[in-house]
C-alpha positions in Angstrom: -21.9 15.6 68.3 -18.7 15.8 66.2 -19.0 15.8 62.5 -17.1 13.3 60.4 -14.9 16.1 59.1 -14.0 17.4 62.6 -13.4 13.8 63.8 -11.0 13.2 60.9 -9.2 16.5 61.5 -8.8 15.5 65.2 -7.4 12.1 64.2 -4.9 13.7 61.8 -3.8 16.2 64.5 -3.3 13.4 67.0 -1.3 11.4 64.5 0.9 14.4 63.7 1.5 15.1 67.4 2.2 11.4 68.0 4.9 11.4 65.3 6.7 14.4 66.5 10.0 13.5 68.1 10.0 10.0 66.8 13.1 8.3 65.3 13.5 9.0 61.6 12.9 6.0 59.4 15.6 3.3 59.8 18.1 2.7 57.1 17.5 -0.3 54.9 19.5 -3.4 54.3 19.5 -5.3 51.0 17.2 -7.9 52.5 13.5 -7.0 52.9 13.1 -9.9 55.4 16.1 -8.7 57.5 14.5 -5.2 57.5 11.3 -6.7 58.7 13.0 -8.6 61.5 15.0 -5.6 62.6 11.9 -3.4 62.5 10.2 -5.7 65.0 13.3 -6.1 67.2 14.7 -2.6 67.5 12.9 0.3 69.2 14.9 3.1 67.5 15.7 4.6 71.0 19.3 5.1 69.8 19.7 6.9 66.4 20.8 4.5 63.7 23.7 4.8 61.4 23.9 2.7 58.2 27.0 0.8 57.1 27.5 3.5 54.4 26.9 6.2 56.9 29.5 4.8 59.2 32.0 4.6 56.4 31.4 8.3 55.7 31.9 9.4 59.3 35.2 10.8 60.5 36.5 8.1 62.8 33.9 7.6 65.6 34.8 5.5 68.6 33.5 2.0 67.8 32.1 0.0 70.7 31.4 -3.8 70.3 28.5 -4.9 72.5 28.9 -8.6 72.0 30.3 -11.3 74.3 34.1 -11.5 74.5 34.3 -14.8 72.5 32.3 -13.2 69.7 34.6 -10.2 69.6 37.6 -12.5 69.6 36.4 -14.2 66.4 36.2 -10.9 64.5 35.2 -7.3 65.0 35.5 -3.9 63.2 39.0 -2.6 63.0 39.7 -0.3 65.9 36.6 -1.4 67.9 36.7 -1.4 71.6 35.0 -4.4 73.3 32.5 -3.3 76.0 30.3 -6.4 76.3 26.6 -6.6 76.9 25.7 -8.9 79.8 28.5 -7.5 81.8 28.6 -4.0 80.3 30.0 -1.4 82.7 30.4 2.4 82.2 33.9 2.0 83.6 34.9 0.6 80.1 34.2 4.1 78.6 35.1 6.3 81.5 38.0 7.8 79.5 35.6 9.1 76.8 34.3 12.7 76.9 30.5 12.7 76.9 30.3 14.4 73.4 32.5 11.8 71.7 31.0 10.4 68.5 30.3 6.8 69.3 28.9 4.0 67.2 27.8 0.9 69.1 27.3 -2.5 67.3 26.6 -6.1 68.0 25.5 -8.9 65.7 22.2 -7.3 64.5 21.7 -4.2 66.7 19.6 -5.4 69.7 22.3 -5.6 72.3 24.0 -2.5 71.0 20.7 -0.6 71.2 20.5 -1.5 74.9 24.1 -0.5 75.6 23.5 2.7 73.6 20.6 3.5 75.9 22.8 3.1 78.9 25.4 5.4 77.4 22.7 8.0 76.7 21.4 7.7 80.2 25.0 8.3 81.4 25.1 11.6 79.5 26.7 10.6 76.2 25.2 12.9 73.6 26.5 11.5 70.3 25.7 7.8 70.3 24.6 5.8 67.2 23.6 2.2 66.7 24.9 0.4 63.6 21.8 -0.7 61.8 21.9 -4.4 61.1 25.1 -4.7 63.2 28.1 -6.7 62.3 26.0 -9.0 60.1 25.0 -6.1 57.8 28.6 -4.8 57.8 29.8 -8.2 56.6 26.9 -8.7 54.2 27.9 -5.4 52.5 31.4 -6.8 52.0 33.2 -4.7 54.6 36.3 -6.1 56.4 36.7 -7.4 59.9 39.7 -8.3 61.9 40.4 -11.2 64.3 41.9 -11.1 67.8 45.4 -10.8 66.2 44.4 -7.6 64.3 44.7 -9.4 60.9 41.8 -9.5 58.4 39.5 -12.5 58.7 36.4 -13.8 56.9 35.2 -15.5 60.2 32.2 -14.1 61.8 30.6 -15.3 65.0 27.0 -15.9 64.0 25.7 -16.0 67.5 23.5 -19.0 67.0 22.2 -21.1 64.0 18.8 -19.3 64.4 20.4 -15.8 64.1 23.1 -17.0 61.7 20.5 -17.1 58.9 20.8 -13.3 58.6 24.6 -13.5 57.9 24.9 -14.0 54.1 28.6 -13.6 53.8 31.7 -14.6 55.7 32.6 -17.9 57.4 30.1 -18.6 60.2 31.5 -19.6 63.5 29.3 -20.7 66.4 
């Protein structure tokens, strides 16, 4: 019969083995409730990048994984629309597989799914913007509209999801 000490050692070993290869802890937003929601929504299957981390990176390719009408309201300057429901690898066929890519959507769920598809297609340097466009705007970062000019408008997806957007002019 195992002793309590050997049983505890076995549990610790199993816990250590289970944690190996897992996603590092996700970045944090300024809202504990938003962090909790994101923690339950996102799997971490695509490595995260924070807003500050994205700003510090040398010009990755930005991919917007929202619907076209959301992208038309506002998006990150230089972002390429790739969609979600109708995402196709043909929209990124010109990118070398080692290109640094950051995918984003409203909060990170759709971009995580698109990021997974990119990884499965052999892209090796894909990141998911933690908290998505909402966190980008919540941290006071700029967006542009369809005309390329700065805008305060942000498509808030729905009134339910819009509660996580604390800055900007919400558009539904």
